[in-house]
C-alpha positions in Angstrom: 21.7 47.7 -3.3 21.7 50.0 -6.3 19.8 48.4 -9.1 21.8 48.6 -12.3 19.9 45.9 -14.2 17.3 46.6 -16.9 14.7 44.5 -18.6 16.0 41.7 -20.8 14.5 43.3 -23.9 16.2 46.6 -23.2 19.5 45.0 -22.4 19.7 43.1 -25.6 18.7 46.2 -27.5 21.8 48.0 -26.4 24.9 48.1 -28.7 27.2 45.1 -28.4 30.1 47.2 -27.2 27.9 48.5 -24.3 26.3 45.3 -23.0 29.6 43.9 -21.5 30.1 47.2 -19.6 26.6 47.1 -18.2 27.1 43.5 -17.2 30.5 44.2 -15.5 29.0 47.2 -13.7 26.2 45.1 -12.4 28.5 42.4 -11.3 30.7 45.0 -9.6 27.8 46.4 -7.6 26.7 42.9 -6.7 30.2 42.0 -5.5 30.4 45.3 -3.6 27.1 44.6 -1.9 28.1 41.0 -1.2 31.4 42.2 0.3 29.7 44.8 2.5 27.4 42.1 3.8 30.4 39.9 4.4 32.1 42.6 6.4 29.1 43.1 8.7 27.6 39.6 8.9 27.6 38.1 12.3 27.8 34.5 11.2 28.9 32.3 8.2 26.8 29.3 7.2 29.0 26.6 5.7 27.5 23.2 4.7 24.5 24.0 6.9 26.6 24.8 10.0 26.6 28.4 11.4 29.9 29.9 12.6 30.3 33.2 14.4 32.5 35.8 12.6 35.1 38.2 13.9 38.0 40.4 12.8 39.8 37.3 11.4 37.0 36.3 9.0 38.3 36.6 5.4 36.6 33.8 3.5 35.1 35.2 0.3 31.8 34.0 -1.1 33.5 32.8 -4.3 35.5 30.2 -2.2 32.4 29.1 -0.3 30.5 28.6 -3.5 32.8 25.8 -4.4 33.0 24.3 -0.9 31.6 20.8 -0.8 31.9 19.9 -4.5 34.2 17.0 -3.6 35.8 16.6 -7.0 38.0 13.8 -5.6 35.1 11.5 -5.1 33.0 12.6 -8.1 32.5 9.6 -10.4 34.5 9.9 -13.6 36.3 13.1 -12.6 40.0 12.9 -13.4 40.9 13.8 -9.7 38.8 10.8 -8.5 40.4 8.5 -11.1 43.8 9.7 -9.9 42.9 9.1 -6.3 41.7 5.6 -7.0 44.9 4.8 -8.9 47.0 5.7 -5.9 44.7 3.9 -3.4 45.1 0.8 -5.5 48.7 0.5 -4.4 47.8 0.4 -0.7 45.8 -2.7 -0.3 44.2 -3.1 3.1 44.6 0.6 4.0 41.5 2.4 5.3 40.5 5.3 3.0 39.3 8.5 4.4 37.7 10.7 1.6 34.8 12.6 3.2 36.2 14.6 6.1 34.8 18.2 6.5 37.0 21.1 5.3 36.3 23.4 8.2 38.8 22.7 11.0 40.2 24.4 14.1 43.4 26.3 14.4 44.5 23.6 16.8 43.9 20.8 14.2 45.5 22.7 11.3 48.6 24.1 13.1 49.0 23.5 16.8 48.5 19.7 16.7 51.4 19.5 14.1 53.8 21.6 16.0 53.7 24.8 13.8 55.4 27.7 15.5 53.2 30.6 16.7 54.9 32.9 14.2 54.7 30.5 11.2 53.7 32.5 8.1 51.0 29.9 7.2 49.0 31.2 10.2 48.7 34.6 8.6 45.5 35.9 7.2 47.4 36.7 4.0 47.9 32.9 3.5 44.9 31.2 5.1 41.1 31.5 4.8 39.7 32.1 8.3 36.1 31.5 9.3 37.0 33.2 12.6 40.0 33.4 15.0 39.8 29.8 16.0 38.3 28.2 12.9 39.5 28.0 9.3 39.3 26.2 6.0 42.1 23.5 6.2 45.3 24.5 4.4 46.5 20.8 4.2 45.1 17.4 4.7 47.6 16.8 7.5 45.2 18.8 9.7 43.4 15.4 10.3 46.4 13.3 11.0 46.3 13.6 14.8 42.6 12.6 14.9 43.0 9.7 12.5 46.0 8.4 14.5 44.0 8.8 17.7 41.0 6.9 16.4 43.4 4.1 15.5 41.0 2.3 13.1 43.8 0.9 11.0 47.6 0.6 10.9 47.6 1.9 7.4 45.4 4.6 6.0 45.0 7.2 3.2 43.2 10.5 3.2 42.1 12.7 0.2 40.4 16.0 0.5 40.1 19.6 -0.8 42.4 22.2 0.8 42.3 26.0 0.7 45.1 28.6 0.4 45.4 32.2 -0.7 48.1 31.5 -3.3 49.4 32.7 -6.7 47.3 33.0 -9.8 48.6 30.9 -12.7 47.8 27.8 -14.7 49.0 25.4 -12.0 47.7 27.1 -8.8 44.1 27.6 -7.6 42.8 28.7 -4.2 41.1 25.3 -3.8 43.1 22.2 -4.6 43.3 18.5 -3.5 45.9 16.7 -1.5 46.2 13.0 -0.7 48.3 11.5 2.0 48.9 8.1 3.6 50.6 6.6 6.6 51.6 3.2 8.0 52.6 2.6 11.6 53.7 -0.4 13.6 52.6 -0.8 17.3 55.6 -1.9 19.3 53.6 -3.6 22.1 52.2 -6.0 19.5 55.7 -7.5 19.4 57.8 -9.3 22.0 60.5 -6.6 21.8 61.6 -3.6 19.9 64.0 -5.9 17.9 61.0 -8.1 17.0 59.1 -5.0 15.8 62.2 -4.0 13.7 62.3 -7.5 12.2 58.6 -7.2 11.3 59.3 -4.0 9.4 62.2 -5.5 7.5 60.1 -8.6 6.7 57.3 -6.4 5.4 59.8 -4.5 3.2 61.0 -7.8 1.6 57.4 -8.5 0.6 56.7 -5.2 -1.1 56.5 -5.3 -5.0 59.9 -5.2 -6.7 60.7 -2.9 -9.6 63.5 -2.2 -12.1 63.6 1.6 -11.6 66.9 3.4 -11.6 67.0 5.0 -8.2 69.3 7.8 -7.1 69.6 8.0 -3.3 73.1 9.3 -2.5 72.4 10.6 1.0 72.6 8.6 4.2 69.3 7.5 5.9 69.6 10.5 8.2 72.0 13.4 8.9 72.5 15.2 12.3 72.5 18.7 10.7 70.0 18.7 7.8 67.9 15.5 8.1 68.1 14.4 11.7 67.2 11.2 13.4 64.7 11.5 16.2 67.2 10.1 18.7 65.0 10.5 21.7 62.4 8.1 20.2 64.0 6.0 17.4 67.1 3.9 17.1 69.2 4.3 13.9 68.1 0.8 12.8 64.4 1.6 13.3 64.6 4.9 11.3 66.6 3.3 8.5 64.1 0.4 8.2 61.0 2.7 8.3 62.6 4.9 5.7 63.5 2.0 3.4 59.9 0.7 3.7 58.5 4.1 2.9 60.7 4.6 -0.2 60.0 1.2 -1.7 56.2 1.7 -1.1 56.3 5.1 -2.9 58.5 3.9 -5.7 55.8 1.4 -6.4 53.2 4.2 -6.6 55.4 6.1 -9.0 55.9 3.1 -11.3 52.1 2.6 -11.4 51.3 6.3 -12.1 53.9 6.8 -14.8 53.3 3.5 -16.5 49.7 4.5 -17.0 50.8 8.0 -18.2 53.1 6.4 -20.8 50.3 4.2 -22.0 48.0 7.2 -22.3 50.6 9.0 -24.4 51.2 6.0 -26.6 47.4 5.6 -27.1 47.1 9.2 -28.1 50.0 9.0 -30.5 52.0 11.5 -28.5 54.9 9.4 -27.4 58.4 10.3 -28.7 61.9 8.9 -28.3 62.5 11.4 -25.5 59.4 10.2 -23.6 60.5 6.6 -24.0 63.6 7.1 -21.8 63.7 4.7 -18.9 61.8 6.0 -15.8 64.1 6.9 -12.9 63.7 8.5 -9.6 65.8 10.4 -7.1 65.4 11.0 -3.4 66.2 14.5 -2.1 66.5 15.5 1.5 63.8 17.9 2.7 62.2 19.5 5.7 58.6 19.1 6.9 57.4 20.2 10.3 55.9 16.8 11.2 58.4 14.2 9.8 62.1 13.6 10.3 64.1 12.4 8.5 62.2 13.7 5.4 62.5 13.4 1.6 61.0 14.6 -1.6 60.7 12.2 -4.5 61.5 13.4 -8.0 60.8 11.5 -11.2 62.7 11.8 -14.5 59.9 11.7 -17.1 59.6 13.2 -20.6 63.1 14.8 -20.3 62.6 16.6 -17.0 62.8 16.1 -13.3 59.4 16.4 -11.7 58.8 16.8 -8.0 56.0 14.3 -7.1 55.6 14.0 -3.4 56.9 14.7 0.1 57.3 12.1 2.9 59.2 11.0 6.0 59.4 9.2 9.3 56.5 10.5 11.4 57.4 13.0 14.1 57.0 11.1 17.3 55.6 14.0 19.3 52.7 14.1 16.8 51.9 10.4 17.7 52.3 11.2 21.4 49.7 14.1 21.0 47.4 11.5 19.4 47.8 9.2 22.4 49.8 6.7 20.3 53.3 7.0 21.9 54.2 3.3 21.1 53.7 3.6 17.4 56.4 4.2 14.8 55.9 4.7 11.1 56.0 6.8 7.9 53.7 9.3 6.1 53.6 10.8 2.7 51.6 13.5 0.9 50.9 14.2 -2.8 49.0 16.8 -4.8 46.3 15.2 -6.8 46.0 18.1 -9.4 49.7 17.9 -10.1 49.6 14.1 -10.8 46.3 14.4 -12.8 47.8 17.1 -15.0 50.7 14.8 -15.8 48.6 11.7 -16.2 45.9 13.2 -18.5 47.8 16.1 -20.1 45.5 18.8 -18.6 47.2 22.1 -19.2 45.3 24.4 -16.8 44.2 23.8 -13.2 41.0 25.8 -13.7 39.7 23.0 -16.0 39.2 20.7 -13.0 36.4 23.0 -11.8 34.8 23.3 -15.2 31.2 22.1 -15.6 31.6 22.1 -19.4 30.6 18.7 -20.8 33.3 19.1 -23.4 35.8 18.6 -20.6 33.9 16.2 -18.3 32.8 13.7 -20.9 36.4 12.9 -21.9 36.9 10.9 -18.7 35.3 7.7 -17.7 36.3 5.3 -14.9 35.7 2.3 -17.1 38.3 3.6 -19.6 40.2 6.0 -17.4 43.6 6.9 -18.8 43.0 8.9 -21.9 44.9 12.2 -22.7 42.8 15.3 -22.5 41.8 16.7 -25.9 41.6 20.5 -25.9 38.2 21.7 -27.1 39.1 25.4 -27.5 41.9 27.9 -27.3 40.8 31.4 -26.7 43.3 34.3 -26.9 44.9 35.8 -23.9 44.4 39.5 -23.0 47.3 40.8 -20.9 47.0 44.0 -19.0 49.6 45.7 -16.7 49.0 47.5 -13.4 51.8 49.6 -12.0 51.5 51.4 -8.7 53.4 53.3 -6.0 53.2 51.9 -2.5 52.0 54.4 0.1 54.7 56.9 0.8 53.9 57.1 4.5 53.5 53.3 5.1 55.9 51.6 7.5 56.4 47.9 7.4 57.4 44.9 5.3 56.4 44.4 1.7 56.0 40.8 0.5 56.2 40.6 -3.3 57.4 38.1 -5.9 56.5 35.2 -3.6 57.4 31.8 -5.1 54.2 29.9 -5.7 54.0 26.8 -3.6 54.4 23.7 -5.7 55.5 21.2 -3.1 53.4 18.3 -1.9 52.3 17.5 1.6 53.5 16.8 4.2 53.7 20.5 3.5 54.4 23.7 5.4 50.7 24.6 5.0 51.6 27.6 2.8 53.3 30.6 4.2 56.1 30.9 1.7 57.6 34.3 1.5 60.6 36.1 0.1 61.1 38.6 2.9 61.2 37.9 6.7 58.2 39.3 8.5 58.3 39.4 12.2 55.5 37.8 14.2 52.6 40.2 14.8 53.8 42.7 12.1 51.3 43.2 9.3 52.9 43.7 5.9 52.1 47.0 4.2 51.5 45.0 1.0 51.3 41.3 0.5 51.2 39.8 -3.0 48.5 37.3 -1.9 46.1 40.2 -1.2 46.5 41.4 -4.8 45.9 37.9 -6.1 42.7 37.7 -4.0 41.5 41.0 -5.5 42.1 39.8 -9.1 40.3 36.5 -8.3 37.4 38.3 -6.7 36.8 40.5 -9.7 37.8 38.3 -12.7 37.1 34.8 -11.2 38.1 32.1 -13.6 38.6 34.6 -16.4 42.1 35.3 -15.1 44.9 32.9 -16.1 48.1 34.3 -14.6 49.3 37.2 -12.5 53.1 37.8 -12.1 55.4 40.6 -11.0 57.3 42.1 -13.9 58.9 45.1 -12.3 60.1 46.2 -8.8 61.5 49.7 -8.7 62.6 52.0 -5.9 62.9 55.7 -6.8 66.5 56.8 -6.1 65.5 60.2 -4.7 62.4 59.7 -2.6 62.8 55.9 -2.0 59.2 55.2 -2.9 58.7 51.7 -4.1 56.8 50.8 -7.3 55.5 47.4 -8.3 54.2 46.4 -11.7 52.1 43.2 -12.2 51.0 41.7 -15.5 47.5 40.3 -15.3 46.7 37.8 -18.1 42.9 37.4 -18.7 41.7 34.4 -20.6 38.5 32.5 -20.4 38.5 28.7 -20.9 35.0 28.9 -22.5 34.9 31.9 -24.8 36.9 34.9 -26.2 36.7 37.8 -23.9 36.0 41.2 -25.5 38.3 44.1 -25.1 35.5 46.0 -23.3 35.0 43.2 -20.8 38.7 42.9 -20.1 39.2 46.7 -19.8 36.2 46.9 -17.4 37.6 44.1 -15.2 41.0 45.6 -15.2 39.8 49.1 -14.3 37.9 47.5 -11.4 41.1 45.8 -10.3 43.0 49.1 -10.3 40.1 50.8 -8.4 40.0 48.1 -5.8 43.8 48.2 -5.2 43.6 52.0 -4.7 40.6 51.7 -2.3 41.9 48.7 -0.4 45.7 49.4 -0.1 45.9 53.2 -0.7 48.4 52.7 -3.6 48.9 55.2 -6.4 48.3 53.9 -9.9 51.1 55.0 -12.2 
């Protein structure tokens, strides 16, 4: 490795406008050296376990540096407080909060029935340790194993998940999901009708609420929200769905009641925010539930998507050696709920080690609104480039950032169809990864602002706006320029684009 560092005394003797450039150059060389080692290393060590690498390996060291922090079980952390609040509504459920993040392709995709050509399997969407092993893209990767272990009829699971995704204030390559499930074992009852009666009786015992609920659709629909006719009777599916919806409406009441209290305590409540809470159920599609729904909540003058859920796909239970069980499952993003509950404006803050952030939250007095401790100016920079003239293949750009909750499609959203086995010439997620690799948490947002095809030569040009902003200090122009120049250089070297 080329040594760019100088002695501490010499470094601080340099002019103030030069020091950031030296630091950026040093970090650039260190990253390049680290990347070269990553490309040739024969194994990865994650949480003390060695994994062989191959052509699929694409996990950067920056991601591995945050592996195992387990924010969702860190005392006083807002994600842990949010998890505990949701768990409190599922009395008697077994809570799984410490499952390892390295899983097999079989666990993450195959066990859940994901098609071989599902975009979530692509290296542009998923962090692979090797061809058969990856960092989980959703907590549902553990569902089959938990059902197979059969330790409890009802359970919840919370964990960190990893996706190559957009760069903005609400998306981060590591985030946290929570899910839960409840099943009934038909052989425990004298007949299927007796099991159905037990589900209905359990529904009657669930907490009542006075929410305004919009649910205009039938319990299932043959075209866009089908009943699993091979396994469930219409009466069973309707009863399980009703039990699921009432259970999750109770969760919503709990979460948003606490959010309203926090707003009032902070003096931030207004007449708009005092509108009655209401929810609506929207038909949805998830690979491992049917029928499926998303739950949206009217709060503070807007409809917010909160969670996804549905009747468990019976083939999943069959693969888990539980063919006689029937039930429901849901998934929810912890960051999304915590940002609403505490008024946290930027997802990067959850990973902050700054005491000015961490000391604002205490489990003994949990629901206080976040008080901003600084606001540093943004430093936007644009990068425009021509895609390679000779390149043949799809271009995936302006991809809608995934903001839905599990049960989720495990990433893989795209705006253009890409055939199985065809590598895109350019994928937006690769650009996002380059910016994150170079700028780290000093980048706040990356978005496509122009997509142009030359009318004569048909070359395509893309322009992205990169917004640099540190949560902890004001970035100097020299620092921002140095990072941005490195981004441009990396794009040229990695994708053979031509900077405009």
